[in-house]
C-alpha positions in Angstrom: 29.9 -47.8 15.8 26.2 -46.9 15.5 25.2 -44.4 12.9 22.4 -42.0 13.8 20.1 -41.1 10.9 16.8 -39.3 10.6 13.8 -41.6 10.6 11.7 -39.2 8.7 12.0 -37.6 5.3 13.7 -34.3 5.4 11.2 -31.4 5.4 12.1 -29.1 2.5 10.1 -26.6 0.5 9.3 -27.3 -3.1 12.0 -26.2 -5.5 11.7 -22.5 -6.2 12.1 -21.8 -9.9 12.5 -18.0 -9.5 9.4 -17.1 -11.6 6.3 -15.4 -10.2 3.1 -17.4 -10.1 0.1 -16.5 -12.1 -1.6 -15.1 -9.0 1.5 -12.9 -8.3 1.5 -11.6 -11.9 -2.2 -10.8 -11.6 -1.6 -8.9 -8.4 1.2 -6.9 -10.0 -1.1 -6.1 -13.0 -3.8 -4.8 -10.6 -1.3 -2.7 -8.7 0.4 -1.3 -11.8 -1.3 2.1 -11.8 -0.2 2.6 -8.2 3.4 1.5 -9.1 3.6 3.8 -12.1 2.2 6.8 -10.1 4.7 6.1 -7.3 7.6 6.0 -9.8 6.4 9.4 -11.3 6.4 10.8 -7.8 9.8 9.5 -7.1 11.1 11.0 -10.3 9.6 14.4 -9.4 11.2 14.3 -6.0 14.6 13.2 -7.3 14.6 16.1 -9.8 14.4 18.7 -6.9 16.9 17.0 -4.5 19.9 19.1 -5.4 18.3 22.5 -6.0 15.7 24.8 -4.7 12.4 23.8 -6.3 10.8 26.2 -8.7 7.1 26.8 -8.7 6.9 24.4 -11.6 8.7 21.7 -9.6 6.4 22.2 -6.7 3.4 21.8 -8.9 4.9 18.7 -10.5 5.5 17.0 -7.1 2.0 18.0 -5.9 0.4 16.6 -9.0 2.4 13.4 -8.7 1.3 13.0 -5.0 -2.3 13.5 -6.1 -1.9 10.8 -8.8 -0.5 8.4 -6.2 -3.5 9.0 -3.9 -6.0 8.7 -6.7 -4.4 5.4 -7.9 -4.4 4.0 -4.3 -8.0 5.1 -3.9 -9.1 3.4 -7.1 -7.3 0.2 -6.2 -8.9 0.2 -2.7 -12.3 0.9 -4.2 -12.0 -2.0 -6.7 -10.9 -4.3 -3.9 -13.8 -3.3 -1.8 -16.3 -3.6 -4.6 -15.8 -7.4 -4.9 -12.7 -7.7 -7.0 -10.1 -10.2 -5.9 -8.4 -9.3 -2.6 -5.4 -7.1 -2.7 -2.6 -8.2 -0.5 
């Protein structure tokens, strides 16, 4: 009986060690203000899920939204001003 085998080396990706690369860590650091602002917004939204929002709650959510927009604007402006590209 004839055995059929591959004539080429199997194509596999390099072993993934599960750790982020230096470039990925740098991108996370650049985006950290946006991430923190989004977490604050999520916290404010979660706080008012099960009840009618008070005027203070409405103000907290509104301010958190503005912080997210400001952080995104700052990140975009830095990327457009010649900083390393943001993915």
